[in-house]
C-alpha positions in Angstrom: 0.0 0.0 0.0 1.2 3.5 -0.8 2.6 5.5 2.1 0.1 8.0 3.6 0.8 11.7 4.2 -1.3 14.3 6.1 -0.7 17.7 4.7 -1.5 20.6 7.0 -0.8 23.9 5.1 -1.7 26.1 8.0 -1.6 29.9 7.9 0.1 32.7 6.1 2.5 31.5 3.4 1.8 27.9 4.5 -0.7 27.1 1.7 1.4 28.6 -1.0 4.6 26.7 -0.1 2.6 23.5 0.5 1.1 23.8 -2.9 4.6 23.5 -4.5 5.3 20.4 -2.4 2.1 18.9 -3.7 3.3 19.4 -7.3 6.6 17.8 -6.4 4.9 14.8 -4.8 2.7 14.4 -7.9 5.8 14.4 -10.1 7.4 11.6 -8.0 4.2 9.6 -8.4 3.9 10.2 -12.1 7.5 10.0 -13.1 9.2 7.8 -10.5 6.3 5.5 -9.5 6.5 6.7 -5.9 2.9 7.1 -5.1 1.4 8.6 -1.9 -2.0 8.6 -0.3 -2.3 12.3 0.5 -5.0 14.0 2.6 -5.2 17.7 3.6 -6.7 19.3 6.7 -6.6 22.4 8.8 -4.3 23.5 11.6 -3.5 26.8 13.4 -5.5 29.9 12.6 -7.2 28.2 9.7 -8.6 25.6 12.1 -9.6 28.3 14.6 -11.6 30.1 11.9 -13.3 26.9 10.8 -13.7 25.0 14.0 -12.9 27.3 16.9 -9.8 25.3 18.0 -6.2 25.3 16.7 -6.5 21.6 15.8 -9.5 19.3 16.1 -9.6 15.8 17.6 -10.4 14.4 14.1 -7.2 16.0 12.7 -5.1 14.6 15.5 -6.6 11.2 14.9 -5.7 11.5 11.2 -2.1 12.5 12.1 -1.8 9.4 14.3 -3.1 7.1 11.5 -0.8 8.3 8.7 2.9 7.5 8.0 4.0 11.1 8.2 2.7 14.6 8.7 3.8 17.6 6.6 3.0 21.0 8.1 3.4 24.5 6.5 3.3 27.2 9.2 0.9 28.5 11.9 0.1 31.8 13.4 -0.4 35.5 12.4 -1.5 38.8 13.9 -5.2 38.0 13.2 -5.1 35.6 16.2 -2.6 37.4 18.5 -5.3 38.5 21.0 -6.7 35.1 21.6 -6.2 33.4 25.0 -2.9 31.5 25.2 -4.5 28.0 25.3 -6.3 28.6 21.9 -3.6 30.4 19.9 -2.6 28.8 16.6 0.7 27.6 17.9 -1.1 25.4 20.4 -2.2 23.2 17.5 1.3 22.4 16.6 2.3 21.8 20.2 -0.7 19.4 20.6 0.3 17.4 17.5 3.9 17.1 18.8 2.6 15.9 22.2 0.0 13.5 20.9 2.4 11.9 18.4 5.1 11.6 21.0 7.7 13.5 19.0 10.8 13.8 21.1 13.6 14.1 18.5 13.9 17.3 16.6 16.2 17.2 13.5 17.5 20.6 12.3 19.9 20.3 9.4 22.1 23.3 8.4 23.3 22.8 4.9 24.8 25.4 2.6 24.4 25.1 -1.1 27.4 26.2 -3.1 25.4 28.9 -4.9 24.4 30.5 -1.6 27.7 30.6 0.2 27.8 34.4 -0.1 24.4 34.6 1.7 26.0 33.5 5.0 27.3 36.1 7.4 30.5 34.1 7.8 33.4 34.0 5.5 32.9 31.7 2.5 35.7 29.3 3.4 34.0 28.6 6.8 30.6 27.6 5.3 31.4 26.2 1.9 30.2 22.6 1.8 28.7 22.9 5.3 26.3 20.0 6.2 25.6 19.5 9.9 22.7 18.2 11.9 21.5 19.5 15.2 19.5 16.9 17.1 17.4 18.5 19.9 15.5 16.6 22.6 12.0 18.1 22.3 9.8 16.9 25.2 11.9 17.1 28.4 14.2 19.5 30.1 13.6 23.0 31.5 10.7 23.8 29.3 8.6 21.0 30.8 10.2 20.3 34.2 8.4 20.7 37.5 8.1 22.7 39.7 7.7 25.7 37.6 5.8 29.0 37.9 6.0 32.5 39.5 5.3 32.7 43.3 4.8 35.6 45.7 7.3 35.6 48.5 5.3 37.9 50.7 7.9 40.6 51.1 7.3 42.4 47.8 9.5 40.0 46.0 8.5 37.4 43.4 10.3 34.3 42.3 10.3 32.6 38.9 11.0 28.9 38.9 11.8 26.5 36.1 13.3 23.1 36.6 15.8 21.3 34.3 15.2 17.6 34.7 16.0 14.5 32.6 15.5 10.9 33.3 17.8 8.1 32.0 15.3 6.8 29.4 14.9 10.3 27.9 18.6 10.7 27.4 19.1 7.2 26.0 16.4 7.4 23.4 17.6 10.7 22.0 21.2 9.5 22.2 20.3 6.4 20.1 18.8 8.6 17.4 21.9 10.7 17.4 24.2 7.7 17.0 22.0 6.2 14.3 22.0 9.6 12.4 25.8 9.7 12.7 26.1 6.2 11.3 24.3 7.3 8.1 26.3 10.5 7.8 29.9 11.3 8.7 30.1 9.0 11.7 30.8 11.7 14.2 28.6 12.6 17.1 29.2 15.6 19.5 27.1 15.5 22.7 26.5 18.9 24.1 25.6 19.9 27.7 26.9 21.8 30.7 28.3 19.0 32.8 30.7 21.4 34.5 27.9 23.2 36.4 24.7 21.2 36.0 23.9 17.7 37.5 21.5 17.1 34.6 24.5 17.6 32.3 26.6 15.1 34.3 23.9 12.5 33.9 23.5 13.4 30.2 27.3 12.9 29.6 27.4 9.6 31.5 24.4 8.1 29.7 25.6 9.1 26.2 29.1 7.8 27.0 27.5 4.4 28.0 25.7 4.2 24.7 28.9 4.7 22.7 29.9 1.0 23.1 26.9 0.0 21.0 28.1 2.2 18.1 31.8 1.5 17.7 31.8 3.0 14.2 30.8 6.4 15.5 33.4 8.8 17.0 31.8 10.4 20.1 33.0 13.7 21.6 31.6 15.9 24.3 31.4 19.7 24.4 30.0 22.3 26.8 27.1 24.3 25.3 28.7 27.7 25.5 31.8 26.4 23.7 29.7 24.8 21.1 27.9 28.1 20.3 31.4 29.7 19.8 32.6 26.8 17.7 29.6 26.9 15.4 30.5 30.4 14.3 34.3 29.8 14.5 34.7 26.5 12.7 31.3 25.0 12.0 32.5 22.3 9.6 34.2 20.4 12.5 30.7 19.0 13.4 28.6 16.3 11.8 25.8 15.5 14.2 25.2 17.5 17.5 22.9 15.9 20.1 21.7 18.1 22.9 18.9 18.9 25.3 15.8 21.0 24.8 17.1 24.4 25.9 20.5 24.2 24.4 19.1 22.6 21.2 16.7 25.5 20.9 19.6 28.0 21.0 22.2 26.1 19.0 19.8 25.2 16.2 18.9 28.8 15.6 22.6 29.7 15.7 23.3 27.0 13.1 20.4 28.1 11.0 21.9 31.5 10.3 25.1 29.9 9.1 23.1 29.2 5.9 22.0 32.8 5.3 18.3 32.3 5.1 15.5 30.7 7.2 13.8 30.1 3.8 16.2 27.3 3.2 15.9 25.3 6.4 13.7 22.2 6.9 13.1 20.2 10.1 11.8 16.9 11.2 10.4 15.8 14.6 10.4 12.0 15.2 8.8 9.7 17.8 9.6 6.3 19.2 10.3 3.5 16.8 7.6 0.8 16.8 8.1 -2.9 16.4 8.6 -2.5 12.7 11.1 0.3 13.2 8.7 3.0 12.0 8.5 6.3 13.8 5.6 8.9 14.0 7.0 12.0 12.2 6.1 15.6 11.5 8.1 17.6 9.0 8.0 21.4 8.7 10.1 24.4 7.5 11.8 26.4 10.2 10.4 29.7 8.9 7.2 31.1 10.2 3.9 32.0 8.5 5.3 35.4 7.2 1.8 37.0 7.1 3.4 40.2 5.6 4.0 38.4 2.3 1.2 35.9 2.4 -0.8 35.7 -0.8 1.7 37.7 -2.9 3.3 34.7 -4.6 6.8 35.6 -3.5 7.5 33.2 -0.6 10.4 30.9 -0.8 9.1 27.3 -1.0 12.5 25.6 -0.7 12.5 24.9 3.0 9.0 23.3 2.6 10.3 21.2 -0.3 13.4 20.2 1.6 11.2 19.1 4.5 9.5 16.8 2.0 13.0 15.5 1.0 13.6 14.8 4.7 10.3 12.9 4.8 11.5 10.8 1.8 14.7 10.0 3.6 13.6 9.4 7.2 10.0 8.2 7.0 9.9 6.4 3.6 13.6 5.1 3.4 14.0 6.7 0.0 17.5 8.3 0.3 18.1 8.3 -3.5 14.9 10.1 -4.2 15.6 12.6 -1.5 19.0 13.2 -3.0 17.5 13.6 -6.4 15.2 16.3 -5.1 18.1 18.1 -3.3 20.2 18.0 -6.5 17.3 19.5 -8.4 17.2 22.4 -6.0 21.0 22.9 -6.2 20.8 23.0 -10.0 18.0 25.7 -9.9 20.2 27.8 -7.5 23.2 27.3 -9.7 21.3 28.9 -12.5 20.9 32.1 -10.5 17.2 31.7 -9.9 16.1 33.2 -6.5 13.0 34.1 -4.6 13.2 37.6 -3.0 14.7 36.5 0.3 17.7 35.1 -1.5 18.2 37.8 -4.0 21.7 39.3 -4.7 23.1 41.3 -7.6 23.2 39.4 -10.9 20.5 36.9 -9.9 17.1 36.5 -11.4 14.1 36.9 -9.1 11.2 34.5 -9.5 7.9 33.7 -7.8 6.9 30.9 -5.5 5.3 29.0 -8.4 8.1 29.7 -10.7 10.6 28.2 -8.2 8.4 25.1 -7.9 8.2 24.8 -11.7 12.0 25.3 -12.1 12.6 22.4 -9.7 10.2 20.1 -11.7 12.1 21.0 -14.9 15.4 20.0 -13.3 13.9 16.8 -11.9 12.8 15.9 -15.4 16.2 16.7 -16.8 18.0 14.4 -14.4 15.9 11.3 -14.5 
C-alpha cells in the first residue's frame, strides 16, 4: 500500500509553499512510481476560523493514523489577541505531544550557490552540512516545579526546573548515534556537565551508549563552547545531540550559518515501533510570514526540503531525497532566486516559478 501523508498547510504562506510540495509529490508519483496517499486538513489559525480550535480531535486522529505529517506554518497577527490556550501555535504543540515527537532534527546545509548569503566567510561555510538533534519533550521547558510565586515581602520568584531521566537521554542518544552512522560517523554530545547535574547524567548516559556504536566517533562539548565553535569552525561538526534548551539556542545559531531561514527544513520524530517506523512531523523552520502571504513571493525551498527529509527518514528513499536536493541545487546554480535570497546578478522568480523550475530540473535528471 502506498505511504500515507497528512498535509497541514496552516496559515500565512503555508498554503502557498505546501502547494509546491504537492506538485513535487505528484511528479514523483507520475515519473518515479513513488505514489502517496495524501489528505489535507486544517491547523492553526485556519482551524480556529473553521472550528474554533487550533487543531481538532479528528485531525489529531488522522495525524496518528498516517505514516507522516507535513506542516506548513501556523500563526499570524489575526489571532494574536486570543487566549494562550487557543492560539494557533497550540495546534502544533498538541500534535507534537499526541504523536510523542521527542527528537527534533534541524539540518544546516549550505548550497554552493548560496555561500555568499552567510554572514560568515565563504571558506568557513562552503560545503557545510551539519545536523542539530534536539531533545524536544523534556528539560527545563517541561520540568516541575515551575511558575511564579509571591514571596510575601514584595519579592516574586520565577522557577523553572531542568530535569532529565535516563530513558529520555538514552532514546535521543540512540537517534543521534543512528543519524551519525548514516552521515559522517561523528557525534558531538553537548551539555553543561561542568555546572549542572543534569549535564553530568547526560554525559554519563551518552558515554555508555557509545559502546553500541563502535563505528561512530563520540565527543563531548560544553554548550557555550559549542555556540562559539559553530561560528568559529562549523565544519568540524557532523551531528550534534543536545537537550531541549541548548538545542533551541544552537539550532537557531546554526540556522543562520546558511544565510536564510527560507532554506531550512526540520523533522520531529517519535519512538520506533516494532517495525522500526516512527511517527513523524516535517515542517520548515520559517514562520507563517503574514506580511508576504498571498503575494506569490514566498520561498518554497524549506518546505520542499522538508519533503525531502520525509522521503529519507519516513519512507527510506534516500536516493529520491538526494535527487530532489540536487534539483534544488541546479536551480540555484542557474541564478534563480526568490526575493529573500536575491543578490546582484541573480534572477528573481515567484513561488510557483521556483516550484516549476525544480520540476524542470527533476525531469532533466531522471
